[in-house]
C-alpha positions in Angstrom: 29.2 -56.5 75.1 25.8 -55.3 76.2 22.6 -55.4 74.4 21.2 -51.9 74.2 17.8 -52.4 72.2 15.9 -55.9 72.2 12.7 -56.9 70.9 11.0 -60.0 71.7 8.3 -61.8 70.1 6.9 -58.1 68.4 3.7 -57.9 66.6 2.3 -55.1 65.1 -0.6 -54.4 63.2 -1.6 -51.8 61.0 -5.6 -51.7 60.9 -6.0 -54.8 59.9 -3.0 -55.5 57.6 -0.7 -57.7 60.3 2.5 -56.1 59.6 5.5 -57.8 62.3 5.1 -61.3 63.0 7.0 -62.0 66.2 10.2 -60.1 65.4 13.2 -61.1 67.7 16.2 -58.6 67.6 19.1 -57.5 69.5 21.3 -54.0 69.0 24.3 -53.9 70.7 25.8 -50.8 72.4 28.1 -48.9 70.8 27.7 -50.4 67.4 25.8 -49.9 64.0 23.6 -52.3 63.2 22.0 -52.4 59.8 18.3 -53.5 59.8 18.1 -55.2 55.5 15.6 -56.2 53.8 13.4 -56.7 50.6 10.8 -53.5 50.2 8.0 -54.4 52.1 10.2 -56.7 54.7 8.8 -54.5 57.5 11.5 -52.7 58.3 10.1 -48.8 58.8 7.7 -50.9 60.8 9.9 -52.2 63.4 11.5 -48.6 63.4 8.4 -47.0 64.0 7.3 -49.7 66.4 10.3 -49.2 68.7 9.6 -45.4 68.4 6.3 -45.7 69.8 4.3 -44.3 66.5 3.0 -47.4 65.8 2.0 -49.6 69.0 3.1 -53.6 69.6 0.0 -55.4 69.4 2.0 -58.1 71.7 5.5 -58.6 72.6 8.1 -56.8 74.0 10.4 -54.0 73.4 13.3 -53.1 76.0 15.8 -50.1 76.1 19.0 -50.3 78.5 16.6 -53.5 80.3 13.9 -51.1 80.8 10.5 -51.8 78.9 9.2 -49.2 76.7 6.5 -51.1 74.5 3.6 -49.3 75.9 5.2 -46.0 76.3 3.9 -42.8 74.2 6.7 -41.3 71.6 7.8 -38.4 73.4 8.6 -40.1 76.7 10.7 -42.8 74.4 12.2 -39.8 72.9 13.4 -38.2 76.5 15.2 -41.5 77.2 17.9 -40.8 74.7 16.6 -42.1 71.2 16.5 -40.2 68.2 14.8 -40.7 64.7 15.5 -40.1 61.3 12.5 -41.3 59.2 13.3 -41.9 55.5 10.5 -39.3 54.8 12.8 -36.4 57.0 9.6 -34.5 57.9 11.4 -31.5 58.6 9.2 -28.3 59.7 9.1 -26.5 56.2 7.9 -23.0 57.3 10.6 -22.7 60.0 14.0 -21.9 59.1 17.1 -24.5 59.4 17.8 -23.0 63.1 14.2 -23.2 64.4 14.1 -26.4 63.3 17.6 -27.6 65.7 16.2 -25.3 68.2 12.9 -27.5 68.6 14.9 -30.5 68.7 17.2 -29.6 71.3 15.1 -30.7 74.4 17.7 -29.8 77.0 18.0 -26.5 76.5 19.9 -23.6 74.1 21.9 -24.9 71.1 24.8 -26.2 71.6 27.6 -24.3 69.8 30.8 -26.4 70.1 28.1 -29.1 69.1 26.9 -27.2 66.3 29.9 -26.7 64.5 31.0 -30.4 64.9 27.3 -30.8 63.0 28.7 -28.2 60.3 31.7 -30.1 59.6 29.6 -32.7 58.4 26.7 -30.8 56.3 28.3 -27.1 55.6 25.1 -26.5 53.6 23.4 -25.9 56.9 25.5 -23.0 57.9 24.8 -21.5 54.5 21.2 -21.7 54.9 21.1 -21.4 58.6 18.3 -18.5 58.4 16.6 -20.2 55.2 13.3 -22.2 55.5 13.7 -25.5 55.4 11.2 -25.5 53.0 13.7 -24.1 50.3 16.1 -26.9 50.8 16.9 -29.1 48.4 16.3 -32.8 49.0 19.6 -33.8 50.1 20.0 -30.6 52.3 16.3 -31.9 54.0 18.2 -35.1 54.8 21.3 -33.3 56.2 18.7 -31.2 58.8 16.6 -34.3 59.4 20.0 -35.9 60.9 21.1 -33.0 62.0 18.0 -32.6 64.7 18.5 -36.1 65.9 22.3 -35.5 66.6 21.9 -32.0 67.7 21.7 -33.0 71.2 23.9 -36.6 72.4 21.7 -40.0 71.7 21.8 -43.1 73.8 20.3 -44.7 70.3 19.7 -43.9 66.5 16.8 -45.3 64.4 17.3 -44.0 60.7 15.5 -44.9 58.2 16.8 -45.2 54.7 19.6 -41.9 55.0 21.3 -41.8 51.8 18.0 -42.8 49.3 18.3 -40.5 46.5 21.6 -38.5 47.8 24.5 -37.7 45.5 27.7 -39.5 46.0 29.6 -36.8 47.6 26.9 -36.3 50.7 26.4 -39.8 50.6 30.5 -39.7 51.9 29.6 -36.8 54.2 26.9 -39.5 55.9 29.0 -42.4 56.2 31.9 -40.1 58.0 28.9 -39.0 60.3 27.9 -42.2 60.9 31.1 -43.4 62.1 31.7 -40.1 64.3 28.5 -41.1 65.8 29.4 -44.4 66.7 33.0 -43.1 68.3 31.2 -40.7 70.7 29.5 -43.6 72.0 25.8 -43.8 70.6 24.4 -47.0 69.0 22.8 -46.7 65.6 19.8 -49.1 64.1 19.9 -48.4 60.7 17.9 -49.1 57.3 19.5 -49.1 54.2 19.4 -50.1 50.6 22.3 -49.2 49.6 24.0 -52.3 50.5 27.8 -50.4 49.6 26.8 -48.3 52.8 26.0 -50.7 54.5 29.3 -52.8 54.1 31.0 -49.7 55.0 29.5 -48.9 58.4 28.0 -51.9 59.7 29.2 -53.5 62.7 26.1 -56.1 63.0 23.3 -56.9 60.6 20.0 -57.9 60.6 17.9 -58.9 58.0 13.9 -59.0 57.7 11.7 -61.1 55.6 8.0 -60.9 55.7 8.0 -59.3 59.0 10.0 -61.6 60.6 13.8 -61.7 61.2 15.5 -64.0 59.3 19.0 -63.5 59.6 21.5 -62.1 62.0 25.5 -62.0 62.4 28.5 -59.6 61.5 28.1 -57.2 58.6 31.7 -58.3 57.5 30.6 -62.4 57.1 27.4 -61.2 55.2 29.7 -58.9 52.8 32.1 -61.8 51.9 29.3 -64.6 51.4 27.4 -63.8 47.7 25.4 -66.6 48.4 24.0 -65.5 51.6 23.4 -62.4 50.1 21.6 -63.3 47.4 19.2 -65.9 49.2 18.7 -63.3 52.0 18.4 -60.4 49.6 17.9 -62.0 46.4 20.8 -59.6 44.7 24.6 -59.3 45.7 26.1 -56.6 47.1 28.3 -56.4 44.3 25.1 -55.3 42.6 24.5 -52.4 44.5 27.5 -50.4 44.2 
């Protein structure tokens, strides 16, 4: 198994606040790695540091063996990294179509790729020419994910995609992520819904106070209630 993404001794400061305290992690290629932890543990900061949105103060970040911790965010994106922030961050004044056109860096929208996306998120077809700001929260989340996958990506960084969504939409997301993984992409996913984490995760990393405190198989964590409660404060069953 090849490691696509690695972080070694990464520290991140935001102003006077020291958020990441020597993060060490490995994300295997072709797998879905869940990044779990209590609120404020440093999960979002980890994703934003990988993406170059918040620069690492020290340490090394490598993608497919190449160092990226000093690179600008657009250059990291050009290496095949897609990012879905918790805030969704769609362009509200642009249509669904225009949002996806902007995300398609390599040229015109691919019709076959769009049909594949519409299969998971049919609402995007219905609202194709509507302003993104008029979409519901769930539809904006669909659009945010669609932008990240409108072209094939090597690595997807996804921050709490199911937060506040209806069960039917969550089901579509689970199917989408499974298909993305089958297509060969690697996913690092922050998720508070542990039922979803159990469904789609291959490996798991648990953060606490800006450090990785556990790494292993998702199935092993799902089977160990005592470990769940020690690491996360609640068992997976309490979140289903």
